[in-house]
N, C-alpha and C positions, 0 to 999 in steps of 0.2 A: 182638319187642321187645328192645332192646338191654339187655344185662347191665351194671350198674353196675360201674365198676373203681375201686380206689382210687388209682390212679396213672394220670393221663391225660395228663401233661405231655409224654410221648414219642409221643404219639398225634396224627398231623394228617390228620384226616379232616375232611369237609366240615361235622360237626357241632360240632367244637370249635376251628374256626380255620383250618383249609386249606381255601380254596374254588377251588382250582385246578382242580377237576374241574366245578365250577358254571359254567354257560353265562352269560358277563357281556359283551354286545356293546361294542365300542368303535368310535371313529370310524375307517373305514377297514378293519374286519375282514371286512366281507361283499366277497365277490367282485364287482370293478367297481363300488366304492361312489362313485368320484369321477365316474365316468360316470352314475351313477344321480342323484347330487346335480345334475349339470348338466341332465339332461333334467327333473328337477322344476323347475330355476329357469327353464326355458323355458315351462312349464305353469303357473306362478304367477301369478296376475293383480297386475300392479304399475302403479303409477302413472304410470311414465314420468317425466313431470313438470317444470314450472318454476313454482317458487313464490318470491315475493318479500315482503319486509316493510319499511315506512319508519317512522320515528318523527317526528311532529311536535308543537308545542307543545300542541295540542289533543286529541292522541289518536294512533292508530296506524292504519296502512292494511296490511292483508295482500291479495294477490293471486295466483291459481293460474289454471292452464289448467284445461281439463275433459276431458281425454283419459286412458283407461286402457289398458294392452297387455296382451297374453298372449303372449310370446313375441315374433314379428315382426308380430303382428295387432293390430289396433285393436280391444280388447274391449269398448269403451263409448266414446260421445262426450259423455256427459253426468255426469260423476262430480264431485261437490263435495267439493273437497280442502280446504276450511277450515270449520271447525266451533266454535260457540260451546262452550267448556268452563266458563265461568265467568261470572258476572254481568257483569263487565267484561274477560272476557278471551278469546281466540280462539286456534286452533291450525290450521297448515297441515300438511299430510302430504305426504311423499315417500317413496317406497319400496313395500313388501309392503302391499297393501290389507288383507288380513286382519289383520297385526300392527297396522296403523294403527287399524282399527276396534277391536280389542282394547283398545289403548292409550286410546283416545278414552273408550270406556266405562268403564275403571278410573279414569282422570283425573277424569272428571264424579263417578264416585260417591266418590272420596276429596274431593272439594272440598265436595260436598253433606254428607259426615259431618264435616268440619272447621267449617263453618258451624253445624251442628245442635249440636255439641259446644261451640263457644267463642262463639256468638251473634255471629259477625262474618265478613266476607270475608276469603278467604286473599288475602296479598299476592303480588305478582307474583314477588316474590324467592322466597318460600316455594313458589309453584308451580313456578317453573322448577327449584328443587331437587326437588322431587318428581317432575317429568318426568326429570330427570338420573338420579335414583335408579331409576326404573322401566326406562330404557333400559340402564343399567349392569348391571341384573339379568341382560340377556340374553334375557329373556322376550318381547321384542318386535323381535327381529332380523328384518329391517332396515328401521328407519324414521328418517328426519331430519327433524324438525319445525322450525317456526319459532313461536315463542310471541309474542304480542302482546297487551298489556293495558294498563289504567290502574289505578292505586291512589292512596293517599293522596299519594304521592311523585312522582306525574306519570305519563308515558306510558314504555312499556318495549318494546324489541325484544330478544328471545333467540335466539340460534343455538344450537340444541343437536344435537350429532353423536350417530350411532348407539351410540357407546360411552358416551355421558352426559355429556361435557363441555360446559360452559354459557358462552356469551360473550354480553355484553351489548352491542348494537351502534347505531348509528344507522340503518343499512340492512343488510340482509343477502338472500342468496338460496340456495335449495336446489335438489335435481334435475338432470336430464340436460341441460337448457337453460339452467342456471345461467350459464356462461360469457358468454352473449350478452345474458341480463338485466343480468349485473353491469357490463357496459360501458355501457348505458344510465344505470344508476344513478350510476354513477362521473362521468359528465359532467353529468347532471341534477339530482342530489340537492342540496338546500341546507338548511340549519338554519332558514330562515324559510318553508319550505313551508307552506302552508295544508293542511287535510285535502282540499279539493277539488283543489288543485294535485298533492299527493301521489297522489290517486288517478290522475289523468292521467299522472304519471312511472311509477307502478306498470303502469298499462295499456301505456306505449310499452314497457316492459321486456319483459312478457309476449309482447306482440306480436312484438318482434324474436326472442325464443326460438323462438315459434311457427313463424316464416318458416325457421327454420334447423334447428330440432331435430325429428327424426322423430318422437319419443315425446311431443311436446308439441303440443296443438292444441284445435280445436273450442270456442273460446270462452273466457270468462274468469269467474271467480268473484272478488267483491271485498267484503272484510269492512272496514268502518270501526267502530273502537272507540274509544268516548270514556267520560267518567265517567257518562253517561247510558245506557249499554249497547253492545249488539253488533247491528249492521246488515248482513246479508249479502244481497248482489244478485248474480244471474246474468245474463250477457249472452252472446249468441251473436255480436254484431256489436260489433268494438273501436270503430267509430265512435261509439257511445253514450258513450264516455269520453274521447275523443281531442278 
């Protein structure tokens, strides 16, 4: 047992302020930390991914491919990368699968809590802000979602980056095949597209990415979000939508 002392101002031990002898690991402190992080990155299940979102007058269309990768290997050929998170809202995922799954569970819980407390659905602006705050916290590194939904103000598409910035768009893309999909959207998107026409454009964009991006493939998930709700379909053959 330590004997109390009247003057402890000059003492610098671990019990009264000096923690220099207490082990506190920091980034890079372990030997070969960078190499270990790189190895873990290759072993983490990732979506690879091409995801797109388009806004129309009557709702939004979200589409994704269906492939997940593990390093250089295809770990799954049947991944649903778009999920309903709100009665009239859906979210696509690109990046780490584990982080995305955790993000979706957290967002669903917050949406239900909001609705039970206030007796009304969360607006898309509020939902996008909530998503940005979650990502800004760093707890869901690294996920880059697209949020699409409909509320009293109409249809909305939000691109949200891993750092939490929020941009409302007419159309947007994320993922490793995004540059191929974006070229199609730039040429074919129009403000007057119907929902059915937007589904076709989205399918063409995903198909273009699948043909060139090794991390994208194995089919397409399509979510149509209107004021009536969220309808998600899965297609192994792109011809079903073209």
